[in-house]
C-alpha positions in Angstrom: -42.2 -45.1 -47.8 -40.3 -46.3 -44.7 -37.3 -47.2 -46.8 -37.3 -43.8 -48.4 -37.4 -42.1 -45.0 -34.6 -44.3 -43.7 -32.5 -43.5 -46.7 -33.1 -39.8 -46.2 -32.1 -39.9 -42.6 -29.0 -41.8 -43.4 -28.1 -39.2 -46.0 -28.6 -36.4 -43.5 -26.3 -38.1 -40.9 -23.6 -38.7 -43.5 -23.7 -35.1 -44.7 -24.2 -33.5 -41.3 -21.2 -31.2 -40.7 -18.7 -32.5 -38.1 -18.6 -29.1 -36.5 -22.4 -29.2 -36.0 -22.1 -32.5 -34.2 -19.3 -31.1 -32.2 -21.4 -28.0 -31.2 -24.4 -30.2 -30.2 -22.1 -32.3 -28.1 -20.5 -29.4 -26.3 -20.3 -30.0 -22.6 -21.3 -27.4 -20.0 -19.2 -24.2 -20.5 -16.5 -23.7 -18.0 -16.2 -20.4 -16.1 -13.7 -17.8 -17.0 -11.2 -18.9 -14.4 -11.2 -22.5 -15.5 -11.3 -21.6 -19.2 -8.3 -19.3 -18.8 -6.1 -22.4 -18.1 -7.4 -24.3 -21.2 -7.0 -21.8 -23.9 -3.8 -20.3 -25.5 -5.3 -16.8 -26.1 -7.7 -14.8 -23.9 -8.6 -11.3 -25.0 -11.3 -8.6 -25.1 -11.7 -7.6 -28.7 -14.0 -5.9 -31.2 -15.2 -7.8 -34.3 -14.2 -5.5 -37.2 -15.1 -7.8 -40.1 -16.1 -11.4 -41.0 -14.7 -12.7 -44.2 -16.2 -15.8 -45.7 -14.0 -17.9 -47.9 -14.6 -21.3 -49.6 -14.5 -23.8 -46.8 -13.5 -21.4 -44.1 -14.2 -18.1 -42.3 -11.9 -15.5 -41.0 -12.8 -13.1 -38.2 -10.8 -9.8 -38.0 -10.4 -8.4 -34.6 -9.1 -5.2 -32.9 -7.7 -6.2 -29.5 -8.7 -3.9 -26.7 -7.3 -5.9 -23.8 -5.1 -9.0 -23.8 -5.0 -11.4 -20.8 -3.0 -14.3 -22.3 -1.0 -15.2 -25.4 -1.6 -12.1 -27.6 0.5 -9.0 -27.8 -0.8 -7.2 -30.9 -3.5 -4.7 -31.7 -5.1 -6.6 -34.5 -5.7 -10.3 -35.0 -7.1 -12.7 -37.7 -8.9 -15.7 -36.3 -10.2 -18.7 -38.1 -13.8 -19.8 -37.2 -16.1 -22.6 -38.2 -17.9 -21.7 -41.5 -21.3 -23.0 -40.3 -21.7 -21.6 -36.8 -21.8 -17.9 -36.3 -20.4 -17.3 -32.8 -19.9 -13.5 -33.1 -21.3 -10.5 -34.8 -19.6 -7.6 -36.6 -19.2 -4.5 -34.4 -19.7 -6.3 -31.1 -17.2 -6.7 -28.3 -16.4 -10.1 -26.9 -14.2 -11.9 -24.4 -12.5 -14.4 -26.7 -11.0 -17.7 -25.8 -8.7 -18.9 -28.6 -6.6 -21.9 -29.5 -3.2 -21.5 -31.2 -2.7 -23.7 -34.3 0.1 -24.3 -36.7 -1.2 -21.6 -39.1 -2.5 -19.0 -36.6 -5.4 -18.6 -34.2 -8.7 -20.5 -34.1 -12.0 -19.7 -32.4 -13.3 -23.2 -31.4 -17.1 -23.9 -31.6 -17.2 -24.8 -27.9 -15.0 -22.1 -26.5 -16.1 -20.0 -23.5 -16.3 -16.8 -25.6 -19.0 -14.4 -24.4 -20.2 -10.9 -25.0 -18.5 -8.1 -23.1 -21.7 -7.2 -21.1 -22.0 -10.9 -20.0 -18.7 -10.8 -18.1 -19.3 -10.6 -14.4 -17.6 -8.2 -12.0 -15.7 -11.2 -10.4 -14.5 -12.3 -13.8 -13.5 -8.8 -14.7 -11.4 -8.6 -11.5 -9.7 -11.9 -12.3 -8.9 -10.8 -15.9 -7.6 -7.5 -14.7 -5.0 -9.3 -12.7 -3.8 -11.2 -15.8 -3.7 -8.3 -18.3 -0.6 -8.0 -20.4 0.6 -4.9 -22.3 -0.1 -4.5 -26.0 2.8 -2.7 -27.8 1.7 0.8 -28.8 1.7 1.5 -32.5 3.4 4.9 -33.1 2.0 7.5 -35.4 3.8 10.3 -37.1 2.6 13.8 -36.3 3.4 16.8 -38.6 4.0 20.2 -37.0 3.9 23.6 -38.6 7.6 24.4 -38.1 8.7 21.5 -40.2 9.6 19.1 -37.3 8.1 15.6 -37.3 7.5 13.9 -34.1 6.8 10.2 -33.5 4.4 9.8 -30.6 2.2 7.0 -29.3 -1.5 7.1 -30.1 -3.0 8.8 -27.0 -6.2 6.8 -27.4 -4.3 3.6 -26.4 -3.1 5.2 -23.2 -5.9 4.3 -20.8 -4.0 5.8 -17.8 -5.1 9.4 -17.7 -1.8 10.5 -16.2 0.2 8.9 -19.0 -2.1 10.4 -21.6 -1.6 13.9 -20.0 2.1 13.4 -20.0 2.2 12.5 -23.6 0.0 15.4 -24.6 2.4 17.7 -22.7 5.4 16.2 -24.5 3.7 16.9 -27.8 3.5 20.6 -27.0 7.1 21.0 -25.9 8.4 22.1 -29.4 5.8 24.8 -29.5 6.5 26.1 -26.0 10.3 26.1 -26.3 10.7 27.3 -29.9 10.4 31.0 -29.2 12.9 30.8 -26.3 15.4 28.8 -28.4 15.1 31.3 -31.3 15.6 34.3 -28.9 18.6 32.6 -27.4 20.2 32.0 -30.8 19.6 35.6 -31.9 20.9 36.9 -28.6 24.0 34.8 -28.8 24.7 36.1 -32.3 24.2 39.8 -31.3 26.4 39.3 -28.2 29.2 37.8 -30.3 29.0 40.6 -32.8 29.2 43.2 -30.0 32.3 41.5 -28.5 33.9 41.2 -31.9 33.4 45.0 -32.6 34.8 45.9 -29.2 37.8 43.8 -29.8 38.4 45.4 -33.2 38.1 48.9 -31.7 40.7 48.0 -29.1 43.1 46.9 -31.9 43.0 50.4 -33.4 
């Protein structure tokens, strides 16, 4: 009986995932300020989807704010296939490592839910925020013109959003005046031409 139990325990140890052992041996989590120095990517993002593949797992993110290393709106991150660090639809402050093939979310990273971030940590991160390039979208207008404008939902500054909204309305506001000016110019030209012809006779 004892031999059977020993054999079973040995088998468990041999088959126990390395990542599990790593997670169990994780040291005390560093605070955000300390972790910021140790990781290649720091960002606030929403988990859009979690794709499980054979031997791996991919977490698809929408980046809301970037504080280090990432300057794109979406990101695919590799994660340990055993441990579930994040849930779909939730917002997290991610701490990522850059690998030769992309981004990795380590088991022992300092990642935490958005609501767990303290005011002091938020202030620190705000001072580190880097811009995310705005993806442009094409907007069809009734008069046949096509504009290319930034998505207003990505402009958190209310003044910038108002400015862009005003810019979008410019063609509508100026079109009547431009049309009237063209017609007026044509009529004036015709009148001058007729006057000139009359003078020739």
